[in-house]
C-alpha positions as CSV (number, residue, x, y, z in Angstrom):
1,M,104.8,133.2,134.4
2,L,101.3,134.2,135.6
3,G,102.5,137.8,135.8
4,A,103.9,137.6,132.2
5,Y,100.6,136.2,131.0
6,D,98.6,138.9,132.8
7,W,100.8,141.6,131.3
8,A,100.6,140.1,127.8
9,F,96.8,139.6,127.8
10,V,95.9,143.2,128.7
11,K,96.1,144.3,125.1
12,P,95.4,142.2,122.0
13,R,98.5,143.5,120.1
14,R,100.7,142.8,123.1
15,K,99.2,139.3,123.4
16,L,100.0,138.6,119.7
17,A,103.6,139.9,120.1
18,Y,104.1,137.8,123.2
19,N,102.8,134.7,121.6
20,L,104.9,135.2,118.5
21,V,108.1,135.7,120.6
22,L,107.3,132.7,122.9
23,T,106.6,130.5,119.8
24,G,109.7,131.7,118.0
25,T,111.8,131.0,121.1
26,S,110.3,127.5,121.4
27,V,111.0,126.8,117.7
28,A,114.6,128.0,118.0
29,V,115.2,125.8,121.0
30,A,113.7,122.8,119.3
31,V,115.8,123.4,116.2
32,L,119.0,123.7,118.3
33,V,118.2,120.5,120.3
34,G,117.3,118.6,117.1
35,G,120.5,119.9,115.4
36,L,122.7,118.7,118.2
37,E,121.0,115.3,118.2
38,L,121.4,115.0,114.5
39,L,125.1,116.0,114.8
40,G,125.5,113.3,117.5
41,V,123.9,110.7,115.2
42,E,126.2,111.8,112.4
43,I,129.3,111.6,114.6
44,D,128.2,108.1,115.7
45,G,127.6,107.1,112.1
46,L,131.1,108.4,111.1
47,G,132.7,106.4,113.9
48,F,131.0,103.3,112.7
49,A,132.1,104.1,109.1
50,V,135.8,104.5,110.3
51,V,135.7,101.1,112.1
52,G,134.1,99.5,109.1
53,L,136.8,101.0,106.8
54,F,139.6,99.5,109.0
55,A,137.8,96.1,109.1
56,F,137.4,96.2,105.3
57,A,141.1,97.2,104.8
58,W,142.2,94.3,107.0
59,L,140.0,91.8,105.2
60,A,141.2,93.1,101.8
61,A,144.8,92.8,102.9
62,V,144.3,89.2,104.0
63,A,142.4,88.3,100.8
64,L,145.1,90.0,98.7
65,G,147.9,88.2,100.5
66,R,146.2,84.8,100.0
67,Y,145.3,85.6,96.3
68,T,148.8,86.8,95.3
69,G,150.6,84.1,97.3
70,R,152.6,86.7,99.3
71,E,151.7,84.9,102.5
72,D,153.7,81.9,101.4
73,R,156.7,84.0,100.3
74,D,157.0,85.8,103.6
75,A,156.8,82.6,105.7
76,P,160.1,81.3,107.1
77,A,161.8,78.6,105.0
78,K,161.2,75.1,106.2
79,V,164.2,73.2,107.3
80,A,164.6,69.5,106.2
81,G,164.5,68.1,109.7
82,D,161.3,69.9,110.8
């Protein structure tokens, strides 16, 4: 790195170009890493949403079964001796 800095700082125009390229590369890497992290968060959030959707569907089915009385109709008939 010291050799690259020495080469870049010999001429002011070269120094400016070197700094711009180095800064641009740093920004690109930061955006890439940030994008991957954001994607990971979104995927985790989507997973939680899917689990929540299944839990909601199960609770809705239980509530609907109790509200409409279908639970009682699907139960086995009671025998007189039981």
